[in-house]
NUVO-15085 format. One record per residue (C-alpha): residue in three letters; y, z, x. Coordinates in nm, 3 decimals. Example, Ala and Ser with C-alpha at 12.3 -4.5 7.8 and 13.67 -1.06 7.14 Angstrom:
NUVO-15085
("ALA"; (-0.450; 0.780; 1.230))
("SER"; (-0.106; 0.714; 1.367))
This chain:
NUVO-15085
("UNK"; (-1.198; -3.478; -0.832))
("UNK"; (-1.122; -3.121; -0.683))
("UNK"; (-1.051; -2.990; -0.320))
("UNK"; (-1.078; -2.605; -0.222))
("UNK"; (-1.224; -2.365; 0.032))
("UNK"; (-1.617; -2.311; 0.005))
("UNK"; (-1.759; -2.017; 0.042))
("UNK"; (-1.837; -2.084; 0.422))
("UNK"; (-1.449; -2.135; 0.467))
("UNK"; (-1.408; -1.775; 0.323))
("UNK"; (-1.674; -1.673; 0.558))
("UNK"; (-1.481; -1.819; 0.826))
("UNK"; (-1.202; -1.549; 0.760))
("UNK"; (-1.425; -1.258; 0.778))
("UNK"; (-1.414; -1.216; 1.152))
("UNK"; (-1.038; -1.204; 1.136))
("UNK"; (-1.080; -0.972; 0.842))
("UNK"; (-1.345; -0.748; 1.012))
("UNK"; (-1.116; -0.722; 1.323))
("UNK"; (-0.788; -0.637; 1.110))
("UNK"; (-1.016; -0.363; 0.882))
("UNK"; (-1.128; -0.160; 1.239))
("UNK"; (-0.722; -0.185; 1.310))
("UNK"; (-0.631; -0.031; 0.995))
("UNK"; (-0.895; 0.240; 1.022))
("UNK"; (-0.813; 0.329; 1.360))
("UNK"; (-0.428; 0.370; 1.253))
("UNK"; (-0.544; 0.618; 0.937))
("UNK"; (-0.783; 0.786; 1.140))
("UNK"; (-0.522; 0.872; 1.408))
("UNK"; (-0.305; 0.939; 1.106))
("UNK"; (-0.545; 1.219; 0.969))
("UNK"; (-0.591; 1.438; 1.205))
("UNK"; (-0.193; 1.464; 1.224))
("UNK"; (-0.160; 1.522; 0.848))
("UNK"; (-0.408; 1.797; 0.856))
("UNK"; (-0.263; 1.978; 1.131))
("UNK"; (0.082; 1.975; 0.958))
("UNK"; (-0.069; 2.080; 0.618))
("UNK"; (-0.270; 2.343; 0.769))
("UNK"; (0.027; 2.477; 0.942))
("UNK"; (0.232; 2.430; 0.602))
("UNK"; (-0.032; 2.641; 0.420))
("UNK"; (-0.042; 2.918; 0.628))
("UNK"; (0.315; 2.970; 0.644))
("UNK"; (0.357; 2.929; 0.305))
("UNK"; (0.097; 3.214; 0.173))
("UNK"; (0.212; 3.428; 0.427))
("UNK"; (0.590; 3.490; 0.302))
("UNK"; (0.491; 3.370; -0.041))
("UNK"; (0.751; 3.105; -0.012))
("UNK"; (0.635; 2.854; -0.301))
("UNK"; (0.845; 2.580; -0.183))
("UNK"; (0.654; 2.579; 0.180))
("UNK"; (0.343; 2.638; 0.021))
("UNK"; (0.343; 2.339; -0.237))
("UNK"; (0.499; 2.132; 0.034))
("UNK"; (0.156; 2.229; 0.226))
("UNK"; (-0.044; 2.104; -0.085))
("UNK"; (0.134; 1.778; -0.078))
("UNK"; (0.090; 1.742; 0.275))
("UNK"; (-0.290; 1.836; 0.238))
("UNK"; (-0.310; 1.544; -0.012))
("UNK"; (-0.214; 1.294; 0.302))
("UNK"; (-0.512; 1.366; 0.465))
("UNK"; (-0.719; 1.327; 0.132))
("UNK"; (-0.529; 1.011; 0.089))
("UNK"; (-0.614; 0.871; 0.502))
("UNK"; (-1.012; 0.920; 0.406))
("UNK"; (-0.991; 0.738; 0.067))
("UNK"; (-0.793; 0.476; 0.298))
("UNK"; (-1.051; 0.451; 0.531))
("UNK"; (-1.310; 0.416; 0.293))
("UNK"; (-1.143; 0.145; 0.083))
("UNK"; (-1.077; -0.054; 0.416))
("UNK"; (-1.416; -0.082; 0.547))
("UNK"; (-1.515; -0.162; 0.164))
("UNK"; (-1.278; -0.435; 0.169))
("UNK"; (-1.390; -0.592; 0.493))
("UNK"; (-1.708; -0.682; 0.383))
("UNK"; (-1.760; -1.052; 0.364))
("UNK"; (-1.852; -1.253; 0.044))
("UNK"; (-2.130; -1.254; -0.097))
("UNK"; (-2.301; -1.373; -0.396))
("UNK"; (-2.191; -1.090; -0.650))
("UNK"; (-1.826; -1.076; -0.475))
("UNK"; (-1.750; -1.489; -0.374))
("UNK"; (-1.416; -1.407; -0.369))
("UNK"; (-1.441; -1.126; -0.087))
("UNK"; (-1.369; -0.742; -0.136))
("UNK"; (-0.999; -0.730; -0.067))
("UNK"; (-0.952; -0.537; -0.435))
("UNK"; (-1.142; -0.291; -0.275))
("UNK"; (-0.830; -0.188; -0.068))
("UNK"; (-0.622; -0.197; -0.349))
("UNK"; (-0.826; 0.047; -0.549))
("UNK"; (-0.808; 0.266; -0.245))
("UNK"; (-0.418; 0.231; -0.281))
("UNK"; (-0.483; 0.355; -0.616))
("UNK"; (-0.675; 0.631; -0.518))
("UNK"; (-0.374; 0.767; -0.293))
("UNK"; (-0.147; 0.733; -0.637))
("UNK"; (-0.399; 0.958; -0.827))
("UNK"; (-0.381; 1.219; -0.555))
("UNK"; (-0.043; 1.190; -0.560))
("UNK"; (-0.047; 1.289; -0.962))
("UNK"; (-0.269; 1.551; -0.917))
("UNK"; (-0.019; 1.724; -0.650))
("UNK"; (0.276; 1.644; -0.887))
("UNK"; (0.139; 1.910; -1.172))
("UNK"; (0.021; 2.181; -0.929))
("UNK"; (0.401; 2.140; -0.781))
("UNK"; (0.542; 2.163; -1.149))
("UNK"; (0.301; 2.466; -1.226))
("UNK"; (0.379; 2.636; -0.883))
("UNK"; (0.742; 2.617; -0.972))
("UNK"; (0.729; 2.710; -1.317))
("UNK"; (0.514; 3.035; -1.215))
("UNK"; (0.796; 3.124; -0.957))
("UNK"; (1.077; 3.089; -1.214))
("UNK"; (0.905; 3.270; -1.502))
("UNK"; (0.812; 3.625; -1.258))
("UNK"; (1.060; 3.575; -1.028))
("UNK"; (0.991; 3.695; -0.634))
("UNK"; (1.176; 3.743; -0.308))
("UNK"; (1.025; 3.550; -0.025))
("UNK"; (1.051; 3.651; 0.328))
("UNK"; (1.161; 3.407; 0.599))
("UNK"; (1.159; 3.435; 0.921))
("UNK"; (1.268; 3.229; 1.229))
("UNK"; (0.887; 3.141; 1.279))
("UNK"; (0.956; 2.976; 0.911))
("UNK"; (1.214; 2.744; 1.056))
("UNK"; (1.009; 2.678; 1.362))
("UNK"; (0.715; 2.542; 1.155))
("UNK"; (0.914; 2.343; 0.925))
("UNK"; (1.110; 2.171; 1.181))
("UNK"; (0.791; 2.110; 1.400))
("UNK"; (0.597; 1.932; 1.141))
("UNK"; (0.891; 1.750; 0.996))
("UNK"; (0.903; 1.545; 1.336))
("UNK"; (0.536; 1.496; 1.344))
("UNK"; (0.606; 1.330; 0.991))
("UNK"; (0.887; 1.144; 1.105))
("UNK"; (0.629; 0.988; 1.432))
("UNK"; (0.391; 0.916; 1.157))
("UNK"; (0.601; 0.739; 0.928))
("UNK"; (0.722; 0.506; 1.185))
("UNK"; (0.420; 0.409; 1.306))
("UNK"; (0.228; 0.345; 0.986))
("UNK"; (0.517; 0.152; 0.885))
("UNK"; (0.531; -0.057; 1.219))
("UNK"; (0.116; -0.067; 1.173))
("UNK"; (0.149; -0.168; 0.769))
("UNK"; (0.402; -0.471; 0.838))
("UNK"; (0.212; -0.593; 1.158))
("UNK"; (-0.141; -0.579; 0.995))
("UNK"; (0.005; -0.646; 0.622))
("UNK"; (-0.212; -0.351; 0.505))
("UNK"; (-0.154; -0.217; 0.150))
("UNK"; (-0.315; 0.127; 0.223))
("UNK"; (-0.094; 0.164; 0.537))
("UNK"; (0.240; 0.099; 0.330))
("UNK"; (0.096; 0.311; 0.027))
("UNK"; (0.029; 0.593; 0.332))
("UNK"; (0.365; 0.564; 0.462))
("UNK"; (0.550; 0.602; 0.122))
("UNK"; (0.360; 0.906; 0.072))
("UNK"; (0.448; 1.070; 0.415))
("UNK"; (0.800; 0.944; 0.341))
("UNK"; (0.788; 1.169; 0.067))
("UNK"; (0.652; 1.426; 0.261))
("UNK"; (0.967; 1.405; 0.486))
("UNK"; (1.190; 1.422; 0.159))
("UNK"; (1.028; 1.723; 0.050))
("UNK"; (1.035; 1.895; 0.372))
("UNK"; (1.386; 1.856; 0.411))
("UNK"; (1.440; 1.975; 0.098))
("UNK"; (1.253; 2.278; 0.119))
("UNK"; (1.425; 2.353; 0.468))
("UNK"; (1.762; 2.334; 0.320))
("UNK"; (1.630; 2.607; 0.035))
("UNK"; (1.476; 2.807; 0.309))
("UNK"; (1.828; 2.861; 0.443))
("UNK"; (2.012; 2.958; 0.109))
("UNK"; (1.702; 3.182; 0.055))
("UNK"; (1.800; 3.342; 0.334))
("UNK"; (2.161; 3.416; 0.245))
("UNK"; (2.040; 3.571; -0.102))
("UNK"; (1.977; 3.262; -0.281))
("UNK"; (1.589; 3.295; -0.408))
("UNK"; (1.608; 3.117; -0.686))
("UNK"; (1.655; 2.768; -0.436))
("UNK"; (1.262; 2.852; -0.354))
("UNK"; (1.120; 2.754; -0.700))
("UNK"; (1.422; 2.471; -0.755))
("UNK"; (1.302; 2.338; -0.444))
("UNK"; (0.977; 2.272; -0.582))
("UNK"; (1.094; 2.102; -0.870))
("UNK"; (1.280; 1.867; -0.613))
("UNK"; (0.977; 1.834; -0.472))
("UNK"; (0.825; 1.683; -0.764))
("UNK"; (1.083; 1.426; -0.835))
("UNK"; (1.005; 1.292; -0.481))
("UNK"; (0.656; 1.287; -0.572))
("UNK"; (0.717; 1.086; -0.913))
("UNK"; (0.925; 0.835; -0.724))
("UNK"; (0.658; 0.737; -0.507))
("UNK"; (0.391; 0.713; -0.748))
("UNK"; (0.610; 0.530; -0.942))
("UNK"; (0.660; 0.258; -0.599))
("UNK"; (0.282; 0.274; -0.548))
("UNK"; (0.206; 0.165; -0.914))
("UNK"; (0.444; -0.102; -0.920))
("UNK"; (0.251; -0.254; -0.565))
("UNK"; (-0.102; -0.216; -0.689))
("UNK"; (-0.019; -0.301; -1.078))
("UNK"; (0.074; -0.638; -0.978))
("UNK"; (-0.247; -0.726; -0.722))
("UNK"; (-0.484; -0.587; -0.995))
("UNK"; (-0.278; -0.781; -1.270))
("UNK"; (-0.290; -1.127; -1.080))
("UNK"; (0.097; -1.133; -1.037))
("UNK"; (0.215; -1.448; -0.862))
("UNK"; (0.247; -1.425; -0.506))
("UNK"; (0.412; -1.693; -0.336))
("UNK"; (0.695; -1.844; -0.561))
("UNK"; (0.600; -2.186; -0.701))
("UNK"; (0.929; -2.349; -0.595))
("UNK"; (0.833; -2.270; -0.262))
("UNK"; (0.512; -2.419; -0.289))
("UNK"; (0.624; -2.716; -0.463))
("UNK"; (0.838; -2.806; -0.216))
("UNK"; (0.533; -2.815; 0.051))
("UNK"; (0.353; -3.051; -0.201))
("UNK"; (0.622; -3.280; -0.207))
("UNK"; (0.612; -3.331; 0.136))
("UNK"; (0.324; -3.513; 0.141))
("UNK"; (0.467; -3.902; 0.095))
("UNK"; (0.162; -3.971; -0.169))
("UNK"; (0.186; -3.732; -0.402))
("UNK"; (0.399; -3.794; -0.704))
("UNK"; (0.447; -3.410; -0.832))
("UNK"; (0.196; -3.107; -0.917))
("UNK"; (0.146; -2.872; -1.219))
("UNK"; (-0.066; -2.553; -1.312))
("UNK"; (0.030; -2.371; -0.971))
("UNK"; (-0.071; -2.039; -0.938))
("UNK"; (-0.152; -1.767; -0.701))
("UNK"; (-0.289; -1.431; -0.658))
("UNK"; (-0.429; -1.200; -0.452))
("UNK"; (-0.229; -0.948; -0.180))
("UNK"; (0.063; -1.004; 0.020))
("UNK"; (-0.171; -1.094; 0.311))
("UNK"; (-0.473; -1.248; 0.124))
("UNK"; (-0.351; -1.525; -0.112))
("UNK"; (-0.579; -1.756; -0.372))
("UNK"; (-0.402; -2.069; -0.481))
("UNK"; (-0.503; -2.322; -0.734))
("UNK"; (-0.329; -2.628; -0.823))
("UNK"; (-0.300; -2.989; -1.001))
("UNK"; (-0.155; -3.247; -0.816))
("UNK"; (-0.077; -3.649; -0.927))
("UNK"; (-0.166; -3.916; -0.747))
("UNK"; (-0.157; -4.276; -0.785))
("UNK"; (-0.380; -4.391; -1.077))
("UNK"; (-0.468; -4.675; -0.851))
("UNK"; (-0.567; -4.493; -0.538))
("UNK"; (-0.928; -4.474; -0.427))
("UNK"; (-1.145; -4.179; -0.415))
("UNK"; (-1.199; -4.176; -0.049))
("UNK"; (-0.798; -4.164; -0.013))
("UNK"; (-0.723; -3.932; -0.286))
("UNK"; (-0.983; -3.654; -0.122))
("UNK"; (-0.797; -3.717; 0.216))
("UNK"; (-0.492; -3.666; 0.055))
("UNK"; (-0.571; -3.335; -0.099))
("UNK"; (-0.680; -3.201; 0.246))
("UNK"; (-0.345; -3.346; 0.379))
("UNK"; (-0.192; -3.128; 0.102))
("UNK"; (-0.450; -2.821; 0.172))
("UNK"; (-0.382; -2.792; 0.525))
("UNK"; (0.015; -2.823; 0.512))
("UNK"; (0.040; -2.556; 0.251))
("UNK"; (-0.212; -2.335; 0.444))
("UNK"; (0.018; -2.404; 0.732))
("UNK"; (0.326; -2.316; 0.575))
("UNK"; (0.177; -2.036; 0.422))
("UNK"; (-0.100; -1.874; 0.658))
("UNK"; (-0.147; -1.572; 0.406))
("UNK"; (-0.313; -1.841; 0.187))
("UNK"; (-0.705; -1.798; 0.259))
("UNK"; (-0.849; -2.003; -0.015))
("UNK"; (-0.707; -2.290; -0.194))
("UNK"; (-0.815; -2.545; -0.491))
("UNK"; (-0.657; -2.854; -0.563))
("UNK"; (-0.748; -3.044; -0.867))
("UNK"; (-0.683; -3.451; -0.814))
("UNK"; (-0.560; -3.594; -1.134))
("UNK"; (-0.367; -3.893; -1.212))
("UNK"; (0.026; -3.848; -1.315))
("UNK"; (0.072; -3.807; -1.695))
("UNK"; (0.201; -4.066; -1.904))
C-alpha cells in the first residue's frame, strides 16, 4: 500500500509558488536597474582613465545585470504548475537559472584574467582623479544595499536565485574594495597595483563560482535535503509505527520530495494502516513545511 500526494495536491501548492515567484521576480527587477547603473558608472570611469582594475570591475558588475535577467526568466519558468510532462513541477528551472549565473561568472573570470595579463605585459599609467574615488565609493554603497536587500529577501522567500545573486553581488563588493585600495596605491605611484588588483578580482570571482557550484550541483544531483535522523524521530512519534527504512529526500531547501517505507503491525487492517500512513504524512509535513510531496510505502516489519 502506498500513501502519497496526488497531482492535485501538487497543484494546490502552485498558488503559493506563483505568489512566491512574483515576489522573487519583483526583487530581481529592482536589483536589475541598480546593477545596470553601477556597471555603467564603472565602465565609463574605467574607459576614461584606462584603469584596468576599474574597467574589469565594471564588467563584473555588468554580469550582475545579465544574471538578474537570467534569474527572472528562470523564476517565471519555475513557477509553472505541474503538467503531463513535468508531474513534479518546474522548480529545477530556478536551479538552472543559478547555473546560468555561474556561467556568466566564469566568462567574467576569463575576461578579467585576460585584461590583467595584457596590462602586466604592456604596462601603462592610469589617470586617477577625485571623481574616480567618488564614483567607486558611490557604487560600493549601492552594492552594499543590494546585498542586504537580496539576502533578506532570499532567506524570507527561500530562493536559490536570490541567494546566488547575492553571492555574486557580494563578490562585487570585495572586488570594489580591492580596486579602491589599488587606486589609492596607484595615486602614490605604484602603477603595478592596477593589474594586480584585477588578479585579486579574479580570485573573488572564482570563489563565488565554487560556492554557487556546490549549491546547484547538490540539487541537480538529488543530494539529501533533510537529515534521516530528524525524519525518523517524527515518524516514530506515531504510536502505531514500528519502524521505518529507505528514507530519501531530494529537491531544494524550500521544495522537498520525500519517500520512505513505514513498518506497521502485520495484523493491522487495510483501513487502519491507510489512516496511520496519513497521520505519519501529516505529522512530517507539519514539522517540515518544506516537504511538498510525500510518498509513504506501508509494509509489515521484516523478520
